N, C-alpha and C positions, 0 to 999 in steps of 0.2 A: 529829895525831890522836899519840897516843902509840905511838911500834910497840919490837917487844922479838925482840929478831935474838940467841941465842944455838949458840953447836958448843958440841958434846961429837963425841971420836970415840971411835971402838969396836973391840972385837977377835969379831965374831960377825959369818958371813959373808951376804951380800948378805938371800938369800930370808930369810936367822931375821931381822936386822933389820926387814926391810920386815913379816913376822909380827908382830912386834910392835913395829908402831908399830900395827901393822891391827889387838892389839888396843888397845892406849893407843884408838885413835879411835875404835872401837868404845864404846869407857868412856864418851869424849866424851860422843858421839850420848845416848851415853843418859842421862850425868847431867848435860849444861847443851843441849843438843839440839843437835849443832855437824853441823853435813854436810859428808861430806864424799868426793870421790875423784881415786885415782888420776890421775897421767899420765908415765907412766913412773913412775918408783921417788919424787915426786916426792904429798906429798897432801895436796891441793885441802883447805881446811877454813872455811868460814862459819855466823853469822847473822847479824840482827840487833846490828852494833856492836863487831860481832871479824872481820878471814876474816884470812887464810894460810893458810905453806904447811911441811911438812914435808917438808924431800929427806935422802934416805937414798942412803948412798953406800958400796963398799967397808970404806968406813975410822973416815965419819963420818954426824949428825947433827948436824943445823944445822935449826934449829925459827926460825922467822918471821911475826910480826900483826900488823897493823896495833888502836888498841881502840880502838873507839869517844867521845863521849865522855860518857858515861855511867860506863863502864867505865876511864874515866883515874885517877879513883883508885882502881882498884884491882888497881893495876899492879906496882907491888910486891910483893899477897903472887897475881898470876896467873905468875908470873916465878916466882918461892920453886916451883909448884905447878908448873909447868911444870921446872925442874933438880934440884925430890927425884924424878918420876917418870921426869928420862932416870939419876938418878945411881941406882935401882931397877934399870931394867932395861938399865944397855948399863955400869954399874960392871962 
């Protein structure tokens, strides 16, 4: 299965960074029906064809995802969209 692993530093306080991830997760739920749940400072998300997590630390965000066979051809586009969102919120 293709995987995505993106690491991005940030300068927000941890609660603010977590709130941004929460906001993005709500949008992902609306747009892609992606279910998410927090476990500590890591948001785990899934839906048929994808599962992963967004880990928030004091100075970084790390997005990891495993794509199923149907989404494998879209890996580049999905990865680009994730990077764009991270740039938009954490640059």
